[in-house]
PDB file with SEQRES, HELIX, SHEET and CRYST1 records, atoms N, CA, C and O in Angstrom:
SEQRES   1 A   89  MET ALA GLY PRO VAL LYS ALA TYR SER ALA THR ALA THR          
SEQRES   2 A   89  GLY ALA VAL GLY PRO GLY ARG SER ARG ILE LYS GLN ILE          
SEQRES   3 A   89  VAL MET TYR ALA THR ALA ALA GLY ALA PHE THR LEU THR          
SEQRES   4 A   89  ASP GLY ASN GLY GLY ALA THR LEU LEU THR GLN LYS PHE          
SEQRES   5 A   89  PRO ALA GLY GLN ASN ALA LEU ASN ILE PRO GLY ASP GLY          
SEQRES   6 A   89  ILE ILE ALA GLU SER GLY VAL TYR VAL SER ALA ILE SER          
SEQRES   7 A   89  GLY THR GLY ALA GLU LEU THR ILE PHE LEU ALA                  
SHEET    1 AA1 4 LYS A   6  ALA A  10  0                                        
SHEET    2 AA1 4 GLU A  83  LEU A  88 -1                                        
SHEET    3 AA1 4 SER A  21  ALA A  30 -1                                        
SHEET    4 AA1 4 GLY A  55  ASN A  60 -1                                        
SHEET    1 AA2 4 GLY A  14  VAL A  16  0                                        
SHEET    2 AA2 4 VAL A  72  SER A  78 -1                                        
SHEET    3 AA2 4 GLY A  34  ASP A  40 -1                                        
SHEET    4 AA2 4 THR A  46  PHE A  52 -1                                        
SHEET    1 AA3 2 SER A  21  ALA A  30  0                                        
SHEET    2 AA3 2 ILE A  66  ALA A  68 -1                                        
CRYST1    1.000    1.000    1.000  90.00  90.00  90.00 P 1           1          
ATOM      1  N   MET A   1       0.850  -1.163  -0.004  1.00  0.00           N  
ATOM      2  CA  MET A   1       0.002  -0.012   0.003  1.00  0.00           C  
ATOM      3  C   MET A   1       0.886   1.228  -0.009  1.00  0.00           C  
ATOM      4  O   MET A   1       1.839   1.322   0.765  1.00  0.00           O  
ATOM      5  N   ALA A   2       0.577   2.158  -0.868  1.00  0.00           N  
ATOM      6  CA  ALA A   2       1.385   3.409  -1.016  1.00  0.00           C  
ATOM      7  C   ALA A   2       1.011   4.362   0.115  1.00  0.00           C  
ATOM      8  O   ALA A   2      -0.140   4.421   0.547  1.00  0.00           O  
ATOM      9  N   GLY A   3       2.010   5.102   0.583  1.00  0.00           N  
ATOM     10  CA  GLY A   3       1.784   6.108   1.594  1.00  0.00           C  
ATOM     11  C   GLY A   3       1.301   7.401   0.973  1.00  0.00           C  
ATOM     12  O   GLY A   3       1.169   7.487  -0.248  1.00  0.00           O  
ATOM     13  N   PRO A   4       1.038   8.398   1.780  1.00  0.00           N  
ATOM     14  CA  PRO A   4       0.602   9.693   1.237  1.00  0.00           C  
ATOM     15  C   PRO A   4       1.722  10.360   0.475  1.00  0.00           C  
ATOM     16  O   PRO A   4       2.896  10.197   0.810  1.00  0.00           O  
ATOM     17  N   VAL A   5       1.362  11.114  -0.550  1.00  0.00           N  
ATOM     18  CA  VAL A   5       2.338  11.905  -1.315  1.00  0.00           C  
ATOM     19  C   VAL A   5       2.048  13.374  -1.080  1.00  0.00           C  
ATOM     20  O   VAL A   5       0.904  13.817  -1.181  1.00  0.00           O  
ATOM     21  N   LYS A   6       3.107  14.138  -0.763  1.00  0.00           N  
ATOM     22  CA  LYS A   6       2.943  15.577  -0.508  1.00  0.00           C  
ATOM     23  C   LYS A   6       3.902  16.343  -1.443  1.00  0.00           C  
ATOM     24  O   LYS A   6       4.974  15.847  -1.790  1.00  0.00           O  
ATOM     25  N   ALA A   7       3.499  17.544  -1.835  1.00  0.00           N  
ATOM     26  CA  ALA A   7       4.286  18.372  -2.721  1.00  0.00           C  
ATOM     27  C   ALA A   7       5.031  19.458  -1.953  1.00  0.00           C  
ATOM     28  O   ALA A   7       4.470  20.065  -1.041  1.00  0.00           O  
ATOM     29  N   TYR A   8       6.281  19.707  -2.310  1.00  0.00           N  
ATOM     30  CA  TYR A   8       7.093  20.696  -1.693  1.00  0.00           C  
ATOM     31  C   TYR A   8       7.743  21.543  -2.793  1.00  0.00           C  
ATOM     32  O   TYR A   8       8.138  21.000  -3.824  1.00  0.00           O  
ATOM     33  N   SER A   9       7.860  22.845  -2.597  1.00  0.00           N  
ATOM     34  CA  SER A   9       8.386  23.768  -3.564  1.00  0.00           C  
ATOM     35  C   SER A   9       9.793  24.198  -3.162  1.00  0.00           C  
ATOM     36  O   SER A   9      10.108  24.355  -1.983  1.00  0.00           O  
ATOM     37  N   ALA A  10      10.634  24.386  -4.193  1.00  0.00           N  
ATOM     38  CA  ALA A  10      11.986  24.850  -3.915  1.00  0.00           C  
ATOM     39  C   ALA A  10      12.418  25.816  -5.028  1.00  0.00           C  
ATOM     40  O   ALA A  10      12.255  25.519  -6.211  1.00  0.00           O  
ATOM     41  N   THR A  11      12.968  26.972  -4.638  1.00  0.00           N  
ATOM     42  CA  THR A  11      13.492  27.934  -5.605  1.00  0.00           C  
ATOM     43  C   THR A  11      14.953  28.241  -5.293  1.00  0.00           C  
ATOM     44  O   THR A  11      15.569  29.045  -5.991  1.00  0.00           O  
ATOM     45  N   ALA A  12      15.502  27.640  -4.294  1.00  0.00           N  
ATOM     46  CA  ALA A  12      16.878  27.827  -3.876  1.00  0.00           C  
ATOM     47  C   ALA A  12      17.438  26.570  -3.215  1.00  0.00           C  
ATOM     48  O   ALA A  12      16.689  25.619  -2.993  1.00  0.00           O  
ATOM     49  N   THR A  13      18.701  26.538  -2.902  1.00  0.00           N  
ATOM     50  CA  THR A  13      19.283  25.361  -2.258  1.00  0.00           C  
ATOM     51  C   THR A  13      18.710  25.246  -0.848  1.00  0.00           C  
ATOM     52  O   THR A  13      18.319  26.239  -0.234  1.00  0.00           O  
ATOM     53  N   GLY A  14      18.672  24.003  -0.347  1.00  0.00           N  
ATOM     54  CA  GLY A  14      18.192  23.804   1.015  1.00  0.00           C  
ATOM     55  C   GLY A  14      17.426  22.504   1.143  1.00  0.00           C  
ATOM     56  O   GLY A  14      17.193  21.821   0.145  1.00  0.00           O  
ATOM     57  N   ALA A  15      17.031  22.154   2.352  1.00  0.00           N  
ATOM     58  CA  ALA A  15      16.282  20.953   2.628  1.00  0.00           C  
ATOM     59  C   ALA A  15      14.839  21.076   2.133  1.00  0.00           C  
ATOM     60  O   ALA A  15      14.250  22.156   2.153  1.00  0.00           O  
ATOM     61  N   VAL A  16      14.289  19.951   1.690  1.00  0.00           N  
ATOM     62  CA  VAL A  16      12.910  19.914   1.177  1.00  0.00           C  
ATOM     63  C   VAL A  16      12.167  18.795   1.871  1.00  0.00           C  
ATOM     64  O   VAL A  16      12.600  17.643   1.845  1.00  0.00           O  
ATOM     65  N   GLY A  17      11.045  19.132   2.493  1.00  0.00           N  
ATOM     66  CA  GLY A  17      10.197  18.110   3.097  1.00  0.00           C  
ATOM     67  C   GLY A  17      10.750  17.514   4.376  1.00  0.00           C  
ATOM     68  O   GLY A  17      11.687  18.042   4.974  1.00  0.00           O  
ATOM     69  N   PRO A  18      10.146  16.392   4.788  1.00  0.00           N  
ATOM     70  CA  PRO A  18      10.554  15.751   6.061  1.00  0.00           C  
ATOM     71  C   PRO A  18      11.882  14.956   5.923  1.00  0.00           C  
ATOM     72  O   PRO A  18      12.486  14.922   4.851  1.00  0.00           O  
ATOM     73  N   GLY A  19      12.301  14.344   6.992  1.00  0.00           N  
ATOM     74  CA  GLY A  19      13.496  13.514   6.916  1.00  0.00           C  
ATOM     75  C   GLY A  19      13.441  12.463   5.861  1.00  0.00           C  
ATOM     76  O   GLY A  19      13.308  12.790   4.681  1.00  0.00           O  
ATOM     77  N   ARG A  20      13.537  11.197   6.231  1.00  0.00           N  
ATOM     78  CA  ARG A  20      13.517  10.101   5.238  1.00  0.00           C  
ATOM     79  C   ARG A  20      12.316  10.182   4.320  1.00  0.00           C  
ATOM     80  O   ARG A  20      11.172  10.212   4.775  1.00  0.00           O  
ATOM     81  N   SER A  21      12.587  10.216   3.009  1.00  0.00           N  
ATOM     82  CA  SER A  21      11.487  10.417   2.029  1.00  0.00           C  
ATOM     83  C   SER A  21      11.786   9.627   0.777  1.00  0.00           C  
ATOM     84  O   SER A  21      12.926   9.223   0.546  1.00  0.00           O  
ATOM     85  N   ARG A  22      10.766   9.405  -0.032  1.00  0.00           N  
ATOM     86  CA  ARG A  22      10.924   8.836  -1.363  1.00  0.00           C  
ATOM     87  C   ARG A  22      10.496   9.920  -2.396  1.00  0.00           C  
ATOM     88  O   ARG A  22       9.403  10.480  -2.304  1.00  0.00           O  
ATOM     89  N   ILE A  23      11.357  10.187  -3.343  1.00  0.00           N  
ATOM     90  CA  ILE A  23      11.078  11.118  -4.417  1.00  0.00           C  
ATOM     91  C   ILE A  23      10.266  10.390  -5.473  1.00  0.00           C  
ATOM     92  O   ILE A  23      10.730   9.411  -6.058  1.00  0.00           O  
ATOM     93  N   LYS A  24       9.075  10.861  -5.714  1.00  0.00           N  
ATOM     94  CA  LYS A  24       8.187  10.211  -6.673  1.00  0.00           C  
ATOM     95  C   LYS A  24       8.088  10.951  -8.018  1.00  0.00           C  
ATOM     96  O   LYS A  24       7.995  10.322  -9.072  1.00  0.00           O  
ATOM     97  N   GLN A  25       8.109  12.239  -7.971  1.00  0.00           N  
ATOM     98  CA  GLN A  25       8.004  13.065  -9.187  1.00  0.00           C  
ATOM     99  C   GLN A  25       8.585  14.435  -8.938  1.00  0.00           C  
ATOM    100  O   GLN A  25       8.570  14.927  -7.809  1.00  0.00           O  
ATOM    101  N   ILE A  26       9.106  15.068 -10.006  1.00  0.00           N  
ATOM    102  CA  ILE A  26       9.606  16.449  -9.888  1.00  0.00           C  
ATOM    103  C   ILE A  26       9.084  17.230 -11.085  1.00  0.00           C  
ATOM    104  O   ILE A  26       9.246  16.802 -12.228  1.00  0.00           O  
ATOM    105  N   VAL A  27       8.468  18.359 -10.830  1.00  0.00           N  
ATOM    106  CA  VAL A  27       8.022  19.231 -11.882  1.00  0.00           C  
ATOM    107  C   VAL A  27       8.959  20.493 -11.810  1.00  0.00           C  
ATOM    108  O   VAL A  27       9.139  21.109 -10.760  1.00  0.00           O  
ATOM    109  N   MET A  28       9.532  20.826 -12.992  1.00  0.00           N  
ATOM    110  CA  MET A  28      10.481  21.898 -13.085  1.00  0.00           C  
ATOM    111  C   MET A  28       9.907  22.980 -13.924  1.00  0.00           C  
ATOM    112  O   MET A  28       9.246  22.702 -14.924  1.00  0.00           O  
ATOM    113  N   TYR A  29      10.142  24.243 -13.543  1.00  0.00           N  
ATOM    114  CA  TYR A  29       9.709  25.370 -14.367  1.00  0.00           C  
ATOM    115  C   TYR A  29      10.814  26.432 -14.317  1.00  0.00           C  
ATOM    116  O   TYR A  29      11.363  26.728 -13.256  1.00  0.00           O  
ATOM    117  N   ALA A  30      11.128  27.002 -15.497  1.00  0.00           N  
ATOM    118  CA  ALA A  30      12.079  28.134 -15.571  1.00  0.00           C  
ATOM    119  C   ALA A  30      11.840  28.855 -16.921  1.00  0.00           C  
ATOM    120  O   ALA A  30      11.376  28.247 -17.885  1.00  0.00           O  
ATOM    121  N   THR A  31      12.159  30.123 -16.962  1.00  0.00           N  
ATOM    122  CA  THR A  31      12.016  30.870 -18.224  1.00  0.00           C  
ATOM    123  C   THR A  31      13.211  30.693 -19.147  1.00  0.00           C  
ATOM    124  O   THR A  31      13.184  31.105 -20.306  1.00  0.00           O  
ATOM    125  N   ALA A  32      14.243  30.085 -18.624  1.00  0.00           N  
ATOM    126  CA  ALA A  32      15.462  29.711 -19.415  1.00  0.00           C  
ATOM    127  C   ALA A  32      15.905  28.317 -18.961  1.00  0.00           C  
ATOM    128  O   ALA A  32      15.582  27.904 -17.846  1.00  0.00           O  
ATOM    129  N   ALA A  33      16.632  27.593 -19.799  1.00  0.00           N  
ATOM    130  CA  ALA A  33      17.110  26.253 -19.478  1.00  0.00           C  
ATOM    131  C   ALA A  33      17.818  26.284 -18.115  1.00  0.00           C  
ATOM    132  O   ALA A  33      18.395  27.302 -17.733  1.00  0.00           O  
ATOM    133  N   GLY A  34      17.770  25.172 -17.396  1.00  0.00           N  
ATOM    134  CA  GLY A  34      18.367  25.104 -16.117  1.00  0.00           C  
ATOM    135  C   GLY A  34      18.783  23.678 -15.745  1.00  0.00           C  
ATOM    136  O   GLY A  34      18.745  22.776 -16.582  1.00  0.00           O  
ATOM    137  N   ALA A  35      19.172  23.487 -14.514  1.00  0.00           N  
ATOM    138  CA  ALA A  35      19.565  22.202 -13.993  1.00  0.00           C  
ATOM    139  C   ALA A  35      19.422  22.187 -12.450  1.00  0.00           C  
ATOM    140  O   ALA A  35      19.349  23.241 -11.817  1.00  0.00           O  
ATOM    141  N   PHE A  36      19.385  21.029 -11.890  1.00  0.00           N  
ATOM    142  CA  PHE A  36      19.349  20.889 -10.463  1.00  0.00           C  
ATOM    143  C   PHE A  36      20.027  19.591 -10.060  1.00  0.00           C  
ATOM    144  O   PHE A  36      20.162  18.651 -10.843  1.00  0.00           O  
ATOM    145  N   THR A  37      20.464  19.582  -8.747  1.00  0.00           N  
ATOM    146  CA  THR A  37      21.042  18.389  -8.155  1.00  0.00           C  
ATOM    147  C   THR A  37      20.384  18.175  -6.801  1.00  0.00           C  
ATOM    148  O   THR A  37      20.260  19.113  -6.014  1.00  0.00           O  
ATOM    149  N   LEU A  38      19.965  16.954  -6.528  1.00  0.00           N  
ATOM    150  CA  LEU A  38      19.378  16.574  -5.263  1.00  0.00           C  
ATOM    151  C   LEU A  38      20.348  15.580  -4.577  1.00  0.00           C  
ATOM    152  O   LEU A  38      20.862  14.651  -5.200  1.00  0.00           O  
ATOM    153  N   THR A  39      20.569  15.815  -3.291  1.00  0.00           N  
ATOM    154  CA  THR A  39      21.413  14.915  -2.518  1.00  0.00           C  
ATOM    155  C   THR A  39      20.672  14.316  -1.344  1.00  0.00           C  
ATOM    156  O   THR A  39      19.594  14.773  -0.964  1.00  0.00           O  
ATOM    157  N   ASP A  40      21.268  13.296  -0.783  1.00  0.00           N  
ATOM    158  CA  ASP A  40      20.706  12.630   0.405  1.00  0.00           C  
ATOM    159  C   ASP A  40      21.191  13.409   1.619  1.00  0.00           C  
ATOM    160  O   ASP A  40      22.236  13.101   2.191  1.00  0.00           O  
ATOM    161  N   GLY A  41      20.407  14.439   2.013  1.00  0.00           N  
ATOM    162  CA  GLY A  41      20.790  15.354   3.093  1.00  0.00           C  
ATOM    163  C   GLY A  41      21.851  16.328   2.601  1.00  0.00           C  
ATOM    164  O   GLY A  41      22.336  16.211   1.476  1.00  0.00           O  
ATOM    165  N   ASN A  42      22.202  17.262   3.424  1.00  0.00           N  
ATOM    166  CA  ASN A  42      23.182  18.287   3.094  1.00  0.00           C  
ATOM    167  C   ASN A  42      24.586  17.663   3.046  1.00  0.00           C  
ATOM    168  O   ASN A  42      25.097  17.243   4.084  1.00  0.00           O  
ATOM    169  N   GLY A  43      25.199  17.595   1.902  1.00  0.00           N  
ATOM    170  CA  GLY A  43      26.553  17.028   1.758  1.00  0.00           C  
ATOM    171  C   GLY A  43      26.558  15.515   1.542  1.00  0.00           C  
ATOM    172  O   GLY A  43      27.627  14.909   1.463  1.00  0.00           O  
ATOM    173  N   GLY A  44      25.396  14.910   1.446  1.00  0.00           N  
ATOM    174  CA  GLY A  44      25.321  13.453   1.201  1.00  0.00           C  
ATOM    175  C   GLY A  44      25.530  13.057  -0.247  1.00  0.00           C  
ATOM    176  O   GLY A  44      25.906  13.863  -1.097  1.00  0.00           O  
ATOM    177  N   ALA A  45      25.273  11.798  -0.488  1.00  0.00           N  
ATOM    178  CA  ALA A  45      25.445  11.243  -1.863  1.00  0.00           C  
ATOM    179  C   ALA A  45      24.488  11.942  -2.824  1.00  0.00           C  
ATOM    180  O   ALA A  45      23.383  12.326  -2.442  1.00  0.00           O  
ATOM    181  N   THR A  46      24.917  12.100  -4.061  1.00  0.00           N  
ATOM    182  CA  THR A  46      24.023  12.656  -5.101  1.00  0.00           C  
ATOM    183  C   THR A  46      22.964  11.600  -5.441  1.00  0.00           C  
ATOM    184  O   THR A  46      23.282  10.447  -5.733  1.00  0.00           O  
ATOM    185  N   LEU A  47      21.704  12.027  -5.395  1.00  0.00           N  
ATOM    186  CA  LEU A  47      20.618  11.158  -5.735  1.00  0.00           C  
ATOM    187  C   LEU A  47      20.173  11.363  -7.174  1.00  0.00           C  
ATOM    188  O   LEU A  47      19.799  10.410  -7.857  1.00  0.00           O  
ATOM    189  N   LEU A  48      20.215  12.628  -7.640  1.00  0.00           N  
ATOM    190  CA  LEU A  48      19.676  12.931  -8.976  1.00  0.00           C  
ATOM    191  C   LEU A  48      20.299  14.254  -9.439  1.00  0.00           C  
ATOM    192  O   LEU A  48      20.368  15.220  -8.679  1.00  0.00           O  
ATOM    193  N   THR A  49      20.756  14.280 -10.713  1.00  0.00           N  
ATOM    194  CA  THR A  49      21.183  15.510 -11.345  1.00  0.00           C  
ATOM    195  C   THR A  49      20.450  15.530 -12.664  1.00  0.00           C  
ATOM    196  O   THR A  49      20.476  14.561 -13.422  1.00  0.00           O  
ATOM    197  N   GLN A  50      19.788  16.656 -12.932  1.00  0.00           N  
ATOM    198  CA  GLN A  50      18.893  16.718 -14.153  1.00  0.00           C  
ATOM    199  C   GLN A  50      18.984  18.105 -14.787  1.00  0.00           C  
ATOM    200  O   GLN A  50      18.907  19.126 -14.104  1.00  0.00           O  
ATOM    201  N   LYS A  51      19.151  18.115 -16.115  1.00  0.00           N  
ATOM    202  CA  LYS A  51      19.017  19.356 -16.899  1.00  0.00           C  
ATOM    203  C   LYS A  51      17.597  19.433 -17.425  1.00  0.00           C  
ATOM    204  O   LYS A  51      16.944  18.403 -17.590  1.00  0.00           O  
ATOM    205  N   PHE A  52      17.113  20.621 -17.688  1.00  0.00           N  
ATOM    206  CA  PHE A  52      15.781  20.773 -18.245  1.00  0.00           C  
ATOM    207  C   PHE A  52      15.709  22.032 -19.170  1.00  0.00           C  
ATOM    208  O   PHE A  52      16.419  23.002 -18.907  1.00  0.00           O  
ATOM    209  N   PRO A  53      14.899  22.036 -20.204  1.00  0.00           N  
ATOM    210  CA  PRO A  53      14.718  23.159 -21.071  1.00  0.00           C  
ATOM    211  C   PRO A  53      13.790  24.194 -20.462  1.00  0.00           C  
ATOM    212  O   PRO A  53      13.154  23.940 -19.439  1.00  0.00           O  
ATOM    213  N   ALA A  54      13.715  25.333 -21.074  1.00  0.00           N  
ATOM    214  CA  ALA A  54      12.819  26.372 -20.608  1.00  0.00           C  
ATOM    215  C   ALA A  54      11.369  25.923 -20.645  1.00  0.00           C  
ATOM    216  O   ALA A  54      11.017  25.115 -21.504  1.00  0.00           O  
ATOM    217  N   GLY A  55      10.513  26.406 -19.760  1.00  0.00           N  
ATOM    218  CA  GLY A  55       9.135  26.017 -19.714  1.00  0.00           C  
ATOM    219  C   GLY A  55       8.911  25.046 -18.559  1.00  0.00           C  
ATOM    220  O   GLY A  55       9.751  24.894 -17.672  1.00  0.00           O  
ATOM    221  N   GLN A  56       7.744  24.391 -18.600  1.00  0.00           N  
ATOM    222  CA  GLN A  56       7.382  23.455 -17.577  1.00  0.00           C  
ATOM    223  C   GLN A  56       7.676  22.033 -18.037  1.00  0.00           C  
ATOM    224  O   GLN A  56       7.314  21.652 -19.151  1.00  0.00           O  
ATOM    225  N   ASN A  57       8.319  21.261 -17.201  1.00  0.00           N  
ATOM    226  CA  ASN A  57       8.683  19.888 -17.522  1.00  0.00           C  
ATOM    227  C   ASN A  57       8.455  19.003 -16.321  1.00  0.00           C  
ATOM    228  O   ASN A  57       8.548  19.479 -15.189  1.00  0.00           O  
ATOM    229  N   ALA A  58       8.163  17.748 -16.522  1.00  0.00           N  
ATOM    230  CA  ALA A  58       7.934  16.793 -15.427  1.00  0.00           C  
ATOM    231  C   ALA A  58       8.890  15.596 -15.579  1.00  0.00           C  
ATOM    232  O   ALA A  58       9.182  15.121 -16.677  1.00  0.00           O  
ATOM    233  N   LEU A  59       9.352  15.148 -14.419  1.00  0.00           N  
ATOM    234  CA  LEU A  59      10.181  13.958 -14.358  1.00  0.00           C  
ATOM    235  C   LEU A  59       9.521  12.972 -13.430  1.00  0.00           C  
ATOM    236  O   LEU A  59       9.452  13.203 -12.222  1.00  0.00           O  
ATOM    237  N   ASN A  60       9.032  11.869 -13.980  1.00  0.00           N  
ATOM    238  CA  ASN A  60       8.369  10.825 -13.197  1.00  0.00           C  
ATOM    239  C   ASN A  60       9.436   9.797 -12.829  1.00  0.00           C  
ATOM    240  O   ASN A  60      10.206   9.358 -13.683  1.00  0.00           O  
ATOM    241  N   ILE A  61       9.474   9.411 -11.534  1.00  0.00           N  
ATOM    242  CA  ILE A  61      10.411   8.432 -11.002  1.00  0.00           C  
ATOM    243  C   ILE A  61       9.693   7.057 -10.994  1.00  0.00           C  
ATOM    244  O   ILE A  61       8.665   6.929 -10.330  1.00  0.00           O  
ATOM    245  N   PRO A  62      10.186   6.059 -11.689  1.00  0.00           N  
ATOM    246  CA  PRO A  62       9.487   4.789 -11.761  1.00  0.00           C  
ATOM    247  C   PRO A  62       9.547   3.987 -10.446  1.00  0.00           C  
ATOM    248  O   PRO A  62      10.320   4.292  -9.538  1.00  0.00           O  
ATOM    249  N   GLY A  63       8.738   2.999 -10.393  1.00  0.00           N  
ATOM    250  CA  GLY A  63       8.751   2.070  -9.235  1.00  0.00           C  
ATOM    251  C   GLY A  63       8.454   2.744  -7.921  1.00  0.00           C  
ATOM    252  O   GLY A  63       7.512   3.529  -7.813  1.00  0.00           O  
ATOM    253  N   ASP A  64       9.257   2.438  -6.924  1.00  0.00           N  
ATOM    254  CA  ASP A  64       9.105   2.982  -5.573  1.00  0.00           C  
ATOM    255  C   ASP A  64       9.750   4.364  -5.409  1.00  0.00           C  
ATOM    256  O   ASP A  64       9.725   4.911  -4.306  1.00  0.00           O  
ATOM    257  N   GLY A  65      10.307   4.924  -6.431  1.00  0.00           N  
ATOM    258  CA  GLY A  65      10.950   6.232  -6.341  1.00  0.00           C  
ATOM    259  C   GLY A  65      12.382   6.129  -5.872  1.00  0.00           C  
ATOM    260  O   GLY A  65      12.948   5.038  -5.797  1.00  0.00           O  
ATOM    261  N   ILE A  66      12.977   7.294  -5.551  1.00  0.00           N  
ATOM    262  CA  ILE A  66      14.343   7.370  -5.063  1.00  0.00           C  
ATOM    263  C   ILE A  66      14.270   7.651  -3.596  1.00  0.00           C  
ATOM    264  O   ILE A  66      13.657   8.634  -3.179  1.00  0.00           O  
ATOM    265  N   ILE A  67      14.890   6.799  -2.794  1.00  0.00           N  
ATOM    266  CA  ILE A  67      14.865   7.002  -1.324  1.00  0.00           C  
ATOM    267  C   ILE A  67      15.977   7.963  -0.875  1.00  0.00           C  
ATOM    268  O   ILE A  67      17.120   7.859  -1.320  1.00  0.00           O  
ATOM    269  N   ALA A  68      15.633   8.861  -0.021  1.00  0.00           N  
ATOM    270  CA  ALA A  68      16.560   9.813   0.586  1.00  0.00           C  
ATOM    271  C   ALA A  68      16.536   9.533   2.089  1.00  0.00           C  
ATOM    272  O   ALA A  68      15.664  10.023   2.806  1.00  0.00           O  
ATOM    273  N   GLU A  69      17.481   8.759   2.544  1.00  0.00           N  
ATOM    274  CA  GLU A  69      17.504   8.305   3.954  1.00  0.00           C  
ATOM    275  C   GLU A  69      17.645   9.483   4.919  1.00  0.00           C  
ATOM    276  O   GLU A  69      17.061   9.476   6.002  1.00  0.00           O  
ATOM    277  N   SER A  70      18.428  10.503   4.518  1.00  0.00           N  
ATOM    278  CA  SER A  70      18.648  11.658   5.374  1.00  0.00           C  
ATOM    279  C   SER A  70      17.836  12.893   4.938  1.00  0.00           C  
ATOM    280  O   SER A  70      18.111  14.011   5.373  1.00  0.00           O  
ATOM    281  N   GLY A  71      16.856  12.674   4.093  1.00  0.00           N  
ATOM    282  CA  GLY A  71      15.994  13.757   3.613  1.00  0.00           C  
ATOM    283  C   GLY A  71      16.521  14.290   2.256  1.00  0.00           C  
ATOM    284  O   GLY A  71      17.690  14.123   1.908  1.00  0.00           O  
ATOM    285  N   VAL A  72      15.632  14.916   1.538  1.00  0.00           N  
ATOM    286  CA  VAL A  72      15.976  15.497   0.224  1.00  0.00           C  
ATOM    287  C   VAL A  72      16.557  16.842   0.419  1.00  0.00           C  
ATOM    288  O   VAL A  72      15.994  17.653   1.155  1.00  0.00           O  
ATOM    289  N   TYR A  73      17.716  17.135  -0.238  1.00  0.00           N  
ATOM    290  CA  TYR A  73      18.342  18.418  -0.174  1.00  0.00           C  
ATOM    291  C   TYR A  73      18.650  18.898  -1.569  1.00  0.00           C  
ATOM    292  O   TYR A  73      19.285  18.187  -2.348  1.00  0.00           O  
ATOM    293  N   VAL A  74      18.199  20.123  -1.901  1.00  0.00           N  
ATOM    294  CA  VAL A  74      18.522  20.697  -3.214  1.00  0.00           C  
ATOM    295  C   VAL A  74      19.891  21.318  -3.040  1.00  0.00           C  
ATOM    296  O   VAL A  74      20.015  22.350  -2.380  1.00  0.00           O  
ATOM    297  N   SER A  75      20.909  20.728  -3.604  1.00  0.00           N  
ATOM    298  CA  SER A  75      22.285  21.246  -3.464  1.00  0.00           C  
ATOM    299  C   SER A  75      22.686  22.199  -4.555  1.00  0.00           C  
ATOM    300  O   SER A  75      23.661  22.936  -4.409  1.00  0.00           O  
ATOM    301  N   ALA A  76      21.944  22.198  -5.665  1.00  0.00           N  
ATOM    302  CA  ALA A  76      22.227  23.156  -6.757  1.00  0.00           C  
ATOM    303  C   ALA A  76      20.929  23.320  -7.563  1.00  0.00           C  
ATOM    304  O   ALA A  76      20.181  22.363  -7.761  1.00  0.00           O  
ATOM    305  N   ILE A  77      20.681  24.562  -8.026  1.00  0.00           N  
ATOM    306  CA  ILE A  77      19.581  24.863  -8.900  1.00  0.00           C  
ATOM    307  C   ILE A  77      19.956  26.054  -9.752  1.00  0.00           C  
ATOM    308  O   ILE A  77      20.515  27.033  -9.257  1.00  0.00           O  
ATOM    309  N   SER A  78      19.642  25.967 -11.056  1.00  0.00           N  
ATOM    310  CA  SER A  78      19.942  27.058 -11.937  1.00  0.00           C  
ATOM    311  C   SER A  78      18.822  27.223 -12.953  1.00  0.00           C  
ATOM    312  O   SER A  78      17.955  26.356 -13.066  1.00  0.00           O  
ATOM    313  N   GLY A  79      18.831  28.307 -13.680  1.00  0.00           N  
ATOM    314  CA  GLY A  79      17.794  28.615 -14.634  1.00  0.00           C  
ATOM    315  C   GLY A  79      17.041  29.878 -14.221  1.00  0.00           C  
ATOM    316  O   GLY A  79      16.704  30.019 -13.045  1.00  0.00           O  
ATOM    317  N   THR A  80      16.777  30.764 -15.108  1.00  0.00           N  
ATOM    318  CA  THR A  80      16.062  32.011 -14.783  1.00  0.00           C  
ATOM    319  C   THR A  80      14.671  31.705 -14.243  1.00  0.00           C  
ATOM    320  O   THR A  80      13.866  31.075 -14.929  1.00  0.00           O  
ATOM    321  N   GLY A  81      14.381  32.141 -13.027  1.00  0.00           N  
ATOM    322  CA  GLY A  81      13.102  31.876 -12.383  1.00  0.00           C  
ATOM    323  C   GLY A  81      12.837  30.449 -12.098  1.00  0.00           C  
ATOM    324  O   GLY A  81      11.678  30.042 -12.025  1.00  0.00           O  
ATOM    325  N   ALA A  82      13.896  29.638 -11.926  1.00  0.00           N  
ATOM    326  CA  ALA A  82      13.745  28.200 -11.698  1.00  0.00           C  
ATOM    327  C   ALA A  82      12.937  27.898 -10.447  1.00  0.00           C  
ATOM    328  O   ALA A  82      13.151  28.515  -9.403  1.00  0.00           O  
ATOM    329  N   GLU A  83      12.026  26.969 -10.543  1.00  0.00           N  
ATOM    330  CA  GLU A  83      11.252  26.465  -9.423  1.00  0.00           C  
ATOM    331  C   GLU A  83      11.008  24.985  -9.589  1.00  0.00           C  
ATOM    332  O   GLU A  83      10.666  24.507 -10.670  1.00  0.00           O  
ATOM    333  N   LEU A  84      11.195  24.254  -8.474  1.00  0.00           N  
ATOM    334  CA  LEU A  84      10.955  22.815  -8.458  1.00  0.00           C  
ATOM    335  C   LEU A  84       9.735  22.559  -7.604  1.00  0.00           C  
ATOM    336  O   LEU A  84       9.555  23.208  -6.574  1.00  0.00           O  
ATOM    337  N   THR A  85       8.893  21.624  -8.011  1.00  0.00           N  
ATOM    338  CA  THR A  85       7.867  21.075  -7.177  1.00  0.00           C  
ATOM    339  C   THR A  85       8.233  19.612  -7.051  1.00  0.00           C  
ATOM    340  O   THR A  85       8.243  18.872  -8.034  1.00  0.00           O  
ATOM    341  N   ILE A  86       8.535  19.202  -5.822  1.00  0.00           N  
ATOM    342  CA  ILE A  86       9.021  17.846  -5.559  1.00  0.00           C  
ATOM    343  C   ILE A  86       7.958  17.095  -4.811  1.00  0.00           C  
ATOM    344  O   ILE A  86       7.522  17.522  -3.742  1.00  0.00           O  
ATOM    345  N   PHE A  87       7.520  15.936  -5.384  1.00  0.00           N  
ATOM    346  CA  PHE A  87       6.497  15.143  -4.762  1.00  0.00           C  
ATOM    347  C   PHE A  87       7.202  14.025  -3.976  1.00  0.00           C  
ATOM    348  O   PHE A  87       7.938  13.216  -4.542  1.00  0.00           O  
ATOM    349  N   LEU A  88       6.956  14.006  -2.652  1.00  0.00           N  
ATOM    350  CA  LEU A  88       7.586  13.013  -1.747  1.00  0.00           C  
ATOM    351  C   LEU A  88       6.559  12.112  -1.065  1.00  0.00           C  
ATOM    352  O   LEU A  88       5.455  12.547  -0.737  1.00  0.00           O  
ATOM    353  N   ALA A  89       6.926  10.888  -0.864  1.00  0.00           N  
ATOM    354  CA  ALA A  89       6.090   9.934  -0.109  1.00  0.00           C  
ATOM    355  C   ALA A  89       6.861   9.495   1.081  1.00  0.00           C  
ATOM    356  O   ALA A  89       6.370   8.690   1.873  1.00  0.00           O  
TER     357      ALA A  89                                                      
END                                                                             
C-alpha cells in the first residue's frame, strides 16, 4: 500500500520536506534552461542531477521512487526563475 504523497516547492538550495522520504516526481519550471542536483541530506550522496529546457517539464520516477535516507536536499539549482515542485512519499 502506497503512503501519502505531498508536494514541496524549492526555488533555492536547502532541505525539502521531512527527513527520510521517497522522491516520486519532480516538476520543473524556468524561463530559461536550467539544472538541479538533489542529494541525500546536506553534503550526502548525489541522488539525482537533471538538466531541463525552458518552460514546464515533469520527471516521473518509476517504481518505488528514489529513497533519501537523510532527507531530500537541493544542493544546486539554476535557470532564470527556476522552481521545483518535488513530490515526496
